[in-house]
N, C-alpha and C positions, 0 to 999 in steps of 0.2 A: 445595579449589576454593570460591571465595566466590560469594555470591548473584548478583553481576553475571554471572559467567561461566556459572552455571547457566541464568539468564534468557536469555543470548545463545544458548546451545546449544539451549535448548527452542524459541526462535524460528527458529533455523536449520533444525531438523528438522520443523517444522510444514509441512503441504502447503498450497500456494496453493488447491488444490481444496477443502480443508476450510473455509477461511476466506472464499472467494468467496461462498457462498451467505449467510453472516452480513453480509458487506458488502451484498449485493443486498437482503436483508430490511431491513436498517437504512435504506438510502436510500428504498426504496419505501414503508416504514412512514411516512416523513417527507414523501411526496409527490414525491419525485424518481423519475427513470426508469433502467431499466437502461441505455439508450443514454447517459445522462450518466454513469453510473458507468463504462461502457466508455470514454467519452471521457476521463475522469479518468485511468483506468488506462493508456490508450494515451499520453497526455500525459507521464506519468511514466516509462513503461518502453519505449515504442516498439512494444508488441505490439498488432497489429490484431486483429480478431475471430477469424480463422482460427488465428493463432498462440496467442492466449490459450486457445482451446478445446483446441488440441493439449496445452497445458501442464496444463490441467485433466484431460484425459483420461489424460495421462502421470502424473498425481499427483506432480509435481515438488515438491520441498521449496522453502522460500523461498530457501534458499542457491542452488539451481539456478536458480530463477525469476529472481533478481537477477544471477546470473552471466551469463544469456543476455540480459538486458535492456539496452538503451542508454538509460541514465539521462538524463533531460533536462537539460541544462546548467544550467537555472534551478532544479534541484531544492534547491540550497542555499538558495534564498529562502524555502523553507517553515519557517516558525518557529512556536513556540508550544508549549503543553503538550497531550500526548496520553498517555492511560493513566498519568498522573503523572510523565511524564518531559518535559523540555523538549527538543524534537527537535534543535535546533541544538548541544546540549551532549553528545549520546550519542556515546560514543568508538568503540563497535564499528560499522564501516562498514555491515555487514549489518543489524544492529539498527536503525541510523539510517534505512536505506532502507525497512524494513519499516514503521517509525514514520512515515515520509513518507507512505506509502500510507494508513496508518491515519488520519493527519491530513487528507489530501485527502478521504477518504471521510467523515470527520466534518464537515468544512466543507461538503461537498455535502449531507449530511443535515440540517444546521443552516440550511440555505437560503441559503447564501452564493451570490452571482452567479458564474457560470462564468468570467467575464473576471477575476475575483479569484482564483478557485481556480487557474486555469491562468496563472500568474504570467507 
């Protein structure tokens, strides 16, 4: 098994509940709000506050998280580099979706305007 497959499997098995506090800490450290983070997550996945909280409590993996999501039709407009990967070139669909979320959180933390983030 090559490194890409290992990486994809590791991402699939990570829980949203384990990563969410890191997203929140990152955006709050940069002066953004929990509400803005939730707006970004809802834009990408369709999950409202109640559903997102259920998924956190259920400790779903990213694989299950994105299986249940209704990905925004404009998600393909998310481009750029995150964690050393160009998101539009990632071949594994799940890994690409997780990196979409990472990229949106990164843009939020960097102070990008919401109108630009929510393409």
